[in-house]
C-alpha positions in Angstrom: -93.6 -26.6 130.8 -93.6 -22.8 130.5 -91.5 -22.2 127.3 -90.2 -19.3 125.4 -88.7 -19.3 121.9 -86.2 -16.6 121.1 -84.9 -16.0 117.6 -82.8 -13.8 115.4 -83.6 -13.9 111.7 -82.2 -12.1 108.8 -84.5 -13.1 105.9 -87.4 -14.7 107.8 -86.6 -18.5 107.8 -85.5 -18.6 111.5 -88.5 -16.5 112.5 -90.8 -18.9 110.6 -89.3 -21.9 112.5 -89.5 -20.0 115.8 -93.2 -19.2 115.3 -94.0 -22.8 114.2 -92.2 -24.2 117.3 -93.9 -21.7 119.6 -97.4 -22.4 118.2 -97.0 -26.2 118.5 -95.5 -26.0 121.9 -97.9 -23.3 123.3 -94.8 -21.2 123.9 -94.2 -17.5 123.9 -92.1 -16.2 121.0 -89.9 -13.2 120.9 -87.2 -11.6 118.7 -83.9 -11.5 120.4 -83.9 -7.7 120.6 -87.2 -7.9 122.7 -86.1 -11.0 124.7 -82.9 -9.1 125.9 -85.3 -6.6 127.7 -87.4 -9.3 129.4 -86.9 -11.2 132.6 -86.9 -14.9 131.6 -86.8 -16.4 135.1 -90.4 -17.7 134.9 -89.6 -20.0 132.0 -88.7 -23.6 132.5 -87.5 -24.1 128.9 -85.7 -21.6 126.6 -85.4 -22.3 122.9 -83.0 -20.1 120.9 -82.9 -20.0 117.1 -80.2 -18.3 115.1 -79.3 -18.4 111.4 -76.2 -20.0 110.0 -73.4 -17.8 108.6 -70.1 -19.1 107.6 -70.3 -22.1 109.9 -71.4 -20.0 112.9 -74.8 -19.4 114.5 -75.8 -15.8 114.6 -76.0 -14.4 118.1 -75.3 -17.7 119.8 -72.8 -16.0 122.1 -75.7 -14.2 123.8 -77.5 -17.5 124.4 -74.3 -19.4 125.6 -73.5 -16.5 127.9 -76.7 -17.3 129.9 -76.0 -21.0 130.5 -74.9 -20.6 134.1 -77.8 -18.2 134.8 -80.2 -20.8 133.4 -78.8 -23.9 135.1 -82.3 -25.0 136.2 -83.9 -24.6 132.7 -84.1 -26.9 129.7 -82.0 -25.3 127.0 -82.5 -25.9 123.2 -80.7 -24.1 120.3 -81.6 -24.5 116.7 -79.8 -23.2 113.7 -81.4 -22.5 110.3 -79.3 -22.7 107.3 -79.4 -22.9 103.5 -78.1 -26.5 103.4 -80.4 -29.5 102.9 -80.8 -31.7 106.0 -78.7 -34.5 104.6 -75.7 -32.2 104.1 -72.5 -33.7 105.7 -71.3 -30.3 106.8 -74.1 -29.7 109.2 -73.0 -31.8 112.1 -69.4 -30.6 112.2 -70.7 -27.0 111.9 -73.1 -27.4 114.8 -70.4 -29.1 116.9 -67.9 -26.2 116.4 -70.4 -23.7 117.9 -70.5 -25.5 121.3 -67.9 -26.8 123.7 -68.2 -30.3 125.0 -69.6 -29.0 128.3 -72.1 -26.7 126.5 -73.3 -29.7 124.4 -74.1 -31.5 127.7 -76.4 -28.7 128.7 -77.9 -27.6 125.4 -79.9 -29.7 123.0 -78.9 -28.6 119.5 -80.9 -29.0 116.2 -80.7 -27.9 112.6 -83.5 -26.8 110.3 -83.1 -26.3 106.6 -84.3 -22.9 105.4 -83.0 -21.4 102.2 -81.9 -18.2 100.6 -83.9 -15.1 100.1 -81.8 -12.5 98.3 -84.7 -10.1 98.2 -84.7 -9.8 102.0 -80.9 -10.1 102.6 -79.0 -7.1 103.8 -76.6 -5.5 101.2 -73.4 -6.6 102.9 -74.5 -10.2 103.1 -75.8 -10.1 99.5 -72.5 -8.8 98.4 -70.7 -11.4 100.4 -72.8 -14.2 98.8 -72.2 -12.9 95.3 -68.4 -12.8 95.9 -68.5 -16.3 97.3 -70.4 -17.5 94.3 -67.9 -15.8 91.9 -65.0 -17.4 93.7 -66.5 -20.8 93.5 -67.3 -20.3 89.8 -63.7 -19.2 89.1 -62.3 -22.3 90.8 -60.8 -24.9 88.5 -61.5 -28.6 89.1 -64.7 -28.0 91.1 -66.0 -30.9 93.1 -69.6 -32.2 92.4 -70.6 -30.6 95.8 -69.2 -27.2 94.7 -71.0 -27.4 91.4 -74.2 -28.3 93.2 -73.7 -25.4 95.7 -73.2 -22.9 92.9 -76.5 -23.9 91.4 -78.2 -23.9 94.8 -77.1 -20.5 96.1 -77.2 -18.6 92.8 -80.8 -17.6 93.4 -83.4 -17.5 96.2 -85.1 -20.8 97.3 -87.0 -22.2 100.2 -86.6 -25.7 101.6 -88.1 -25.0 105.0 -90.7 -27.5 106.2 -92.6 -27.8 109.4 -91.6 -31.4 109.7 -88.1 -30.3 110.8 -89.5 -29.0 114.1 -90.6 -32.4 115.3 -87.3 -33.4 117.0 -87.4 -30.0 118.8 -91.0 -30.5 120.0 -90.1 -34.1 121.1 -87.2 -32.8 123.1 -89.5 -30.2 124.9 -91.8 -33.0 125.9 -89.1 -35.2 127.4 
């Protein structure tokens, strides 16, 4: 199946997953900015990867805007975020990004990435620092909030190639 993996990445985690998927699937791989200039009609499967930001998936609107145009293609979207795979917030966050009819057409997956403050743009770095300060100032923090403060206070990497297996399996089906 002729496949392309398209991604948008801020700090490199989504790009890493896109490249892993493309290599294992024998697919082409392009950054979204390049994919927008390319005719994708020849592809039978289109995989889109975006990074998580405040419950949303970066640039998902572009991908969703192509659903009708790509009615004859297998569509897969993956989101890369800072939360561990077992986090209970992942499923509701993924669900809120797609309508019920979109979920019938698009296979959706999550891949844990991490934080890389060194590669983060200044506005996002500032936003994260403000978020951490607001969490730290909160009285009666839950255990989850305490854990989140520890986790996002510095850079970390929890990405792992094993998280692409469900995506690869979906491509084979």
